[in-house]
Jmol script that loads the backbone (N, CA, C; Angstrom):
load data "model"
ATOM      1  N   MET A   1      -1.497  -6.234  -0.681  1.00  0.00           N
ATOM      2  CA  MET A   1      -2.765  -6.412  -1.381  1.00  0.00           C
ATOM      3  C   MET A   1      -2.461  -7.052  -2.734  1.00  0.00           C
ATOM      4  N   ASP A   2      -3.497  -7.631  -3.345  1.00  0.00           N
ATOM      5  CA  ASP A   2      -3.329  -8.247  -4.682  1.00  0.00           C
ATOM      6  C   ASP A   2      -3.035  -7.122  -5.667  1.00  0.00           C
ATOM      7  N   GLU A   3      -2.116  -7.401  -6.558  1.00  0.00           N
ATOM      8  CA  GLU A   3      -1.737  -6.464  -7.604  1.00  0.00           C
ATOM      9  C   GLU A   3      -2.912  -5.996  -8.471  1.00  0.00           C
ATOM     10  N   LEU A   4      -3.926  -6.840  -8.580  1.00  0.00           N
ATOM     11  CA  LEU A   4      -5.064  -6.462  -9.414  1.00  0.00           C
ATOM     12  C   LEU A   4      -6.026  -5.504  -8.702  1.00  0.00           C
ATOM     13  N   ASN A   5      -5.807  -5.255  -7.400  1.00  0.00           N
ATOM     14  CA  ASN A   5      -6.649  -4.353  -6.648  1.00  0.00           C
ATOM     15  C   ASN A   5      -6.171  -2.957  -6.798  1.00  0.00           C
ATOM     16  N   THR A   6      -6.470  -2.378  -7.941  1.00  0.00           N
ATOM     17  CA  THR A   6      -5.924  -1.059  -8.308  1.00  0.00           C
ATOM     18  C   THR A   6      -6.595   0.028  -7.475  1.00  0.00           C
ATOM     19  N   ALA A   7      -7.858  -0.159  -7.059  1.00  0.00           N
ATOM     20  CA  ALA A   7      -8.524   0.855  -6.197  1.00  0.00           C
ATOM     21  C   ALA A   7      -7.802   0.999  -4.847  1.00  0.00           C
ATOM     22  N   SER A   8      -7.458  -0.106  -4.261  1.00  0.00           N
ATOM     23  CA  SER A   8      -6.758  -0.058  -2.970  1.00  0.00           C
ATOM     24  C   SER A   8      -5.386   0.555  -3.099  1.00  0.00           C
ATOM     25  N   ALA A   9      -4.695   0.247  -4.180  1.00  0.00           N
ATOM     26  CA  ALA A   9      -3.355   0.807  -4.453  1.00  0.00           C
ATOM     27  C   ALA A   9      -3.448   2.297  -4.576  1.00  0.00           C
ATOM     28  N   ALA A  10      -4.507   2.788  -5.307  1.00  0.00           N
ATOM     29  CA  ALA A  10      -4.689   4.223  -5.469  1.00  0.00           C
ATOM     30  C   ALA A  10      -4.939   4.910  -4.145  1.00  0.00           C
ATOM     31  N   LEU A  11      -5.720   4.273  -3.256  1.00  0.00           N
ATOM     32  CA  LEU A  11      -6.022   4.798  -1.961  1.00  0.00           C
ATOM     33  C   LEU A  11      -4.739   4.911  -1.144  1.00  0.00           C
ATOM     34  N   CYS A  12      -3.898   3.874  -1.149  1.00  0.00           N
ATOM     35  CA  CYS A  12      -2.624   3.896  -0.452  1.00  0.00           C
ATOM     36  C   CYS A  12      -1.795   5.106  -0.874  1.00  0.00           C
ATOM     37  N   GLN A  13      -1.756   5.295  -2.174  1.00  0.00           N
ATOM     38  CA  GLN A  13      -0.953   6.388  -2.714  1.00  0.00           C
ATOM     39  C   GLN A  13      -1.525   7.759  -2.303  1.00  0.00           C
ATOM     40  N   ARG A  14      -2.842   7.907  -2.304  1.00  0.00           N
ATOM     41  CA  ARG A  14      -3.465   9.156  -1.880  1.00  0.00           C
ATOM     42  C   ARG A  14      -3.182   9.443  -0.433  1.00  0.00           C
ATOM     43  N   LEU A  15      -3.068   8.422   0.383  1.00  0.00           N
ATOM     44  CA  LEU A  15      -2.788   8.553   1.827  1.00  0.00           C
ATOM     45  C   LEU A  15      -1.270   8.852   2.096  1.00  0.00           C
ATOM     46  N   GLY A  16      -0.498   8.860   1.060  1.00  0.00           N
ATOM     47  CA  GLY A  16       0.927   9.189   1.185  1.00  0.00           C
ATOM     48  C   GLY A  16       1.821   7.974   1.384  1.00  0.00           C
ATOM     49  N   MET A  17       1.275   6.799   1.163  1.00  0.00           N
ATOM     50  CA  MET A  17       2.019   5.593   1.307  1.00  0.00           C
ATOM     51  C   MET A  17       2.865   5.373   0.026  1.00  0.00           C
ATOM     52  N   ARG A  18       3.897   4.603   0.156  1.00  0.00           N
ATOM     53  CA  ARG A  18       4.737   4.320  -1.034  1.00  0.00           C
ATOM     54  C   ARG A  18       4.829   2.814  -1.234  1.00  0.00           C
ATOM     55  N   LEU A  19       5.051   2.409  -2.426  1.00  0.00           N
ATOM     56  CA  LEU A  19       5.210   0.974  -2.799  1.00  0.00           C
ATOM     57  C   LEU A  19       6.596   0.600  -2.320  1.00  0.00           C
ATOM     58  N   GLU A  20       6.614  -0.435  -1.408  1.00  0.00           N
ATOM     59  CA  GLU A  20       7.904  -0.905  -0.874  1.00  0.00           C
ATOM     60  C   GLU A  20       8.262  -2.284  -1.389  1.00  0.00           C
ATOM     61  N   GLY A  21       7.348  -3.025  -1.914  1.00  0.00           N
ATOM     62  CA  GLY A  21       7.676  -4.369  -2.366  1.00  0.00           C
ATOM     63  C   GLY A  21       6.642  -4.956  -3.262  1.00  0.00           C
ATOM     64  N   ARG A  22       7.094  -5.895  -4.095  1.00  0.00           N
ATOM     65  CA  ARG A  22       6.192  -6.560  -5.025  1.00  0.00           C
ATOM     66  C   ARG A  22       6.659  -8.062  -4.995  1.00  0.00           C
ATOM     67  N   HIS A  23       5.793  -8.893  -4.503  1.00  0.00           N
ATOM     68  CA  HIS A  23       6.101 -10.348  -4.424  1.00  0.00           C
ATOM     69  C   HIS A  23       5.382 -11.059  -5.489  1.00  0.00           C
ATOM     70  N   VAL A  24       6.110 -11.372  -6.542  1.00  0.00           N
ATOM     71  CA  VAL A  24       5.526 -12.008  -7.738  1.00  0.00           C
ATOM     72  C   VAL A  24       5.129 -13.428  -7.445  1.00  0.00           C
ATOM     73  N   ASP A  25       3.925 -13.756  -7.915  1.00  0.00           N
ATOM     74  CA  ASP A  25       3.378 -15.155  -7.731  1.00  0.00           C
ATOM     75  C   ASP A  25       3.524 -15.604  -6.255  1.00  0.00           C
ATOM     76  N   LYS A  26       3.073 -14.796  -5.328  1.00  0.00           N
ATOM     77  CA  LYS A  26       3.198 -15.117  -3.894  1.00  0.00           C
ATOM     78  C   LYS A  26       2.272 -16.240  -3.480  1.00  0.00           C
ATOM     79  N   TRP A  27       1.041 -16.252  -3.981  1.00  0.00           N
ATOM     80  CA  TRP A  27       0.069 -17.271  -3.624  1.00  0.00           C
ATOM     81  C   TRP A  27      -0.774 -17.702  -4.781  1.00  0.00           C
ATOM     82  N   PHE A  28      -1.324 -18.876  -4.652  1.00  0.00           N
ATOM     83  CA  PHE A  28      -2.155 -19.459  -5.732  1.00  0.00           C
ATOM     84  C   PHE A  28      -3.583 -19.332  -5.269  1.00  0.00           C
ATOM     85  N   TYR A  29      -4.425 -18.634  -6.012  1.00  0.00           N
ATOM     86  CA  TYR A  29      -5.768 -18.275  -5.650  1.00  0.00           C
ATOM     87  C   TYR A  29      -6.719 -18.325  -6.839  1.00  0.00           C
ATOM     88  N   LYS A  30      -7.779 -19.070  -6.726  1.00  0.00           N
ATOM     89  CA  LYS A  30      -8.756 -19.223  -7.810  1.00  0.00           C
ATOM     90  C   LYS A  30      -8.131 -19.645  -9.103  1.00  0.00           C
ATOM     91  N   ASP A  31      -7.297 -20.673  -9.024  1.00  0.00           N
ATOM     92  CA  ASP A  31      -6.622 -21.344 -10.177  1.00  0.00           C
ATOM     93  C   ASP A  31      -5.633 -20.416 -10.890  1.00  0.00           C
ATOM     94  N   LYS A  32      -5.068 -19.408 -10.214  1.00  0.00           N
ATOM     95  CA  LYS A  32      -3.986 -18.657 -10.844  1.00  0.00           C
ATOM     96  C   LYS A  32      -3.107 -18.104  -9.761  1.00  0.00           C
ATOM     97  N   TRP A  33      -1.868 -17.733 -10.150  1.00  0.00           N
ATOM     98  CA  TRP A  33      -0.925 -17.167  -9.220  1.00  0.00           C
ATOM     99  C   TRP A  33      -1.233 -15.628  -9.046  1.00  0.00           C
ATOM    100  N   ALA A  34      -1.125 -15.170  -7.841  1.00  0.00           N
ATOM    101  CA  ALA A  34      -1.378 -13.756  -7.529  1.00  0.00           C
ATOM    102  C   ALA A  34      -0.081 -13.075  -7.058  1.00  0.00           C
ATOM    103  N   THR A  35       0.038 -11.815  -7.446  1.00  0.00           N
ATOM    104  CA  THR A  35       1.193 -11.039  -7.037  1.00  0.00           C
ATOM    105  C   THR A  35       0.788 -10.081  -5.938  1.00  0.00           C
ATOM    106  N   GLU A  36       1.590  -9.975  -4.878  1.00  0.00           N
ATOM    107  CA  GLU A  36       1.270  -9.150  -3.719  1.00  0.00           C
ATOM    108  C   GLU A  36       2.042  -7.849  -3.850  1.00  0.00           C
ATOM    109  N   MET A  37       1.368  -6.709  -3.510  1.00  0.00           N
ATOM    110  CA  MET A  37       2.010  -5.420  -3.478  1.00  0.00           C
ATOM    111  C   MET A  37       2.039  -4.958  -2.006  1.00  0.00           C
ATOM    112  N   ILE A  38       3.182  -4.442  -1.539  1.00  0.00           N
ATOM    113  CA  ILE A  38       3.370  -4.011  -0.197  1.00  0.00           C
ATOM    114  C   ILE A  38       3.511  -2.466  -0.163  1.00  0.00           C
ATOM    115  N   TYR A  39       2.585  -1.769   0.480  1.00  0.00           N
ATOM    116  CA  TYR A  39       2.661  -0.331   0.645  1.00  0.00           C
ATOM    117  C   TYR A  39       2.888  -0.001   2.117  1.00  0.00           C
ATOM    118  N   ALA A  40       3.595   1.069   2.394  1.00  0.00           N
ATOM    119  CA  ALA A  40       3.925   1.441   3.748  1.00  0.00           C
ATOM    120  C   ALA A  40       4.148   3.005   3.905  1.00  0.00           C
ATOM    121  N   VAL A  41       4.055   3.435   5.123  1.00  0.00           N
ATOM    122  CA  VAL A  41       4.337   4.809   5.495  1.00  0.00           C
ATOM    123  C   VAL A  41       4.942   4.792   6.916  1.00  0.00           C
ATOM    124  N   LEU A  42       5.942   5.613   7.180  1.00  0.00           N
ATOM    125  CA  LEU A  42       6.519   5.700   8.497  1.00  0.00           C
ATOM    126  C   LEU A  42       5.611   6.477   9.449  1.00  0.00           C
ATOM    127  N   ALA A  43       5.683   6.134  10.736  1.00  0.00           N
ATOM    128  CA  ALA A  43       4.814   6.765  11.719  1.00  0.00           C
ATOM    129  C   ALA A  43       4.970   8.285  11.692  1.00  0.00           C
ATOM    130  N   ASP A  44       6.207   8.770  11.650  1.00  0.00           N
ATOM    131  CA  ASP A  44       6.378  10.251  11.643  1.00  0.00           C
ATOM    132  C   ASP A  44       5.888  10.894  10.399  1.00  0.00           C
ATOM    133  N   GLU A  45       5.902  10.186   9.249  1.00  0.00           N
ATOM    134  CA  GLU A  45       5.315  10.722   8.059  1.00  0.00           C
ATOM    135  C   GLU A  45       3.816  10.784   8.188  1.00  0.00           C
ATOM    136  N   TRP A  46       3.214   9.770   8.753  1.00  0.00           N
ATOM    137  CA  TRP A  46       1.753   9.722   8.925  1.00  0.00           C
ATOM    138  C   TRP A  46       1.268  10.869   9.850  1.00  0.00           C
ATOM    139  N   ARG A  47       2.078  11.154  10.854  1.00  0.00           N
ATOM    140  CA  ARG A  47       1.731  12.252  11.837  1.00  0.00           C
ATOM    141  C   ARG A  47       1.996  13.604  11.208  1.00  0.00           C
ATOM    142  N   GLY A  48       2.393  13.744   9.966  1.00  0.00           N
ATOM    143  CA  GLY A  48       2.532  15.029   9.341  1.00  0.00           C
ATOM    144  C   GLY A  48       3.958  15.468   9.213  1.00  0.00           C
ATOM    145  N   GLY A  49       4.899  14.485   9.341  1.00  0.00           N
ATOM    146  CA  GLY A  49       6.334  14.792   9.199  1.00  0.00           C
ATOM    147  C   GLY A  49       6.723  15.115   7.769  1.00  0.00           C
ATOM    148  N   ALA A  50       7.562  14.323   7.218  1.00  0.00           N
ATOM    149  CA  ALA A  50       8.190  14.581   5.922  1.00  0.00           C
ATOM    150  C   ALA A  50       7.222  14.725   4.797  1.00  0.00           C
ATOM    151  N   SER A  51       6.199  13.841   4.775  1.00  0.00           N
ATOM    152  CA  SER A  51       5.300  13.878   3.612  1.00  0.00           C
ATOM    153  C   SER A  51       4.141  14.889   3.795  1.00  0.00           C
ATOM    154  N   GLY A  52       3.894  15.374   5.055  1.00  0.00           N
ATOM    155  CA  GLY A  52       2.814  16.353   5.246  1.00  0.00           C
ATOM    156  C   GLY A  52       1.494  15.706   5.287  1.00  0.00           C
ATOM    157  N   VAL A  53       1.407  14.408   5.437  1.00  0.00           N
ATOM    158  CA  VAL A  53       0.136  13.639   5.556  1.00  0.00           C
ATOM    159  C   VAL A  53      -0.484  14.041   6.925  1.00  0.00           C
ATOM    160  N   PRO A  54      -1.724  14.513   6.928  1.00  0.00           N
ATOM    161  CA  PRO A  54      -2.345  14.939   8.241  1.00  0.00           C
ATOM    162  C   PRO A  54      -2.555  13.774   9.178  1.00  0.00           C
ATOM    163  N   THR A  55      -2.538  14.081  10.440  1.00  0.00           N
ATOM    164  CA  THR A  55      -2.812  13.115  11.509  1.00  0.00           C
ATOM    165  C   THR A  55      -4.253  12.686  11.429  1.00  0.00           C
ATOM    166  N   PRO A  56      -4.534  11.337  11.371  1.00  0.00           N
ATOM    167  CA  PRO A  56      -5.885  10.855  11.294  1.00  0.00           C
ATOM    168  C   PRO A  56      -6.593  10.999  12.666  1.00  0.00           C
ATOM    169  N   GLY A  57      -7.886  11.177  12.594  1.00  0.00           N
ATOM    170  CA  GLY A  57      -8.705  11.187  13.806  1.00  0.00           C
ATOM    171  C   GLY A  57      -8.674  12.508  14.563  1.00  0.00           C
ATOM    172  N   PRO A  58      -9.434  12.583  15.612  1.00  0.00           N
ATOM    173  CA  PRO A  58      -9.538  13.838  16.421  1.00  0.00           C
ATOM    174  C   PRO A  58      -8.305  14.100  17.225  1.00  0.00           C
TER     175      PRO A  58
END
end "model"
wireframe off; spacefill off
backbone 0.3
color backbone group
């Protein structure tokens, strides 16, 4: 996501995701360079493994 999208970054963190990468000036958009943030979570963490994040859905 774009580094300026702080609401999405906060959501990723609430879901138990961690910041895994930051690509500075990755793309040129609306006359300026944008930095990309990469968030991730492992499948076993998402299913309630190490981080205790609950399994989504029924």
